[in-house]
N, C-alpha and C positions, 0 to 999 in steps of 0.2 A: 445453640442456645435454647433455653427453655422458653417456649412461646406462651406459656401460661401467664407470664407477668408476675408470678409469685417469687418472692425472695427466698433463695436457698439459705442453708445454715451458714455457709461461709460469707455470703453477701450480708446476712444479718449481723454476724459478729463484726465484720469489717466496718459497717456503718455504725453500729452501737459503740465500738471502741473509738471511732473517730468523733462521734457526737458527745460522748460522755464527758463529764467534768474531769478535770485533772490536767496534769502537766503533759506536754507533748511527748517527751522522751519515754516515760513509762508506758504510754499508750502504744507507741511505735514498737517498743520491746515486746509487748503482749501480742501485737499483730505479727511481729517477726516470728515469735515462738509458735503462733497458731499455724503459720504457713511453712515452717521448717519441718516438713513431714518426716525427713530421715533423721532428725535430731542431731545433725552434724554441727549445729551452731552457725551454719552459713546458709545463705539463700542461693540456690542455683537458679538457672534461667526458668525452668518449669515452675518452680515454687514462686518466683517473682511474678511470672506471667499470671499464675492463678490468683495471687494476692491482688495484683492490679485489676484483673478482670472482675474478681469478686467485689472489690471496692467500687469500681466504676459502675458495674451493673447494678449493685445495690443502691447507690446514690441515684442513678438514672430511674430505676423503678420507683424508688421512694418519692422522687420529685416529679415523676411523669415526663421525664425527658427522653429523647430518642437515645437508643443504645448504640454506641459506636461499633464498628465492625471489628471482628477478631483481628484482621490485618492491622488496623490502626492501633489496637492495644498491643499487639505483638511488636510493632515498630516502637512504641513507647517503652516496652520492656527491653528491647535491644539497646535503645539509647540509654536507658537507666543503667544497664549492665556495663556499657562502655564507660559511663561516668563513674560508677561505683567501683568497678574492678580496675583500679589504676595500675595494679601490678600484672594484669592480664593473665591470671591463672584461671583454671577451670573452677 
């Protein structure tokens, strides 16, 4: 993690999209496309992990809160994949 406390571009976009006015679904679609690096139309584990990490880090830095460990964010991503990937494909 960046110890500078500065918000990187992904963290900034994640926080801005979350805080901006508008309907929830279009904002989620924009975040989804931002983190769908391979353009597959699907979010794999690495992309989901980075999306969660960026959003959580961005909010924590903005609000001056402690930043959670990588392990706790990874556990959250694993749980999310289990819930989202109901057909258990890659």
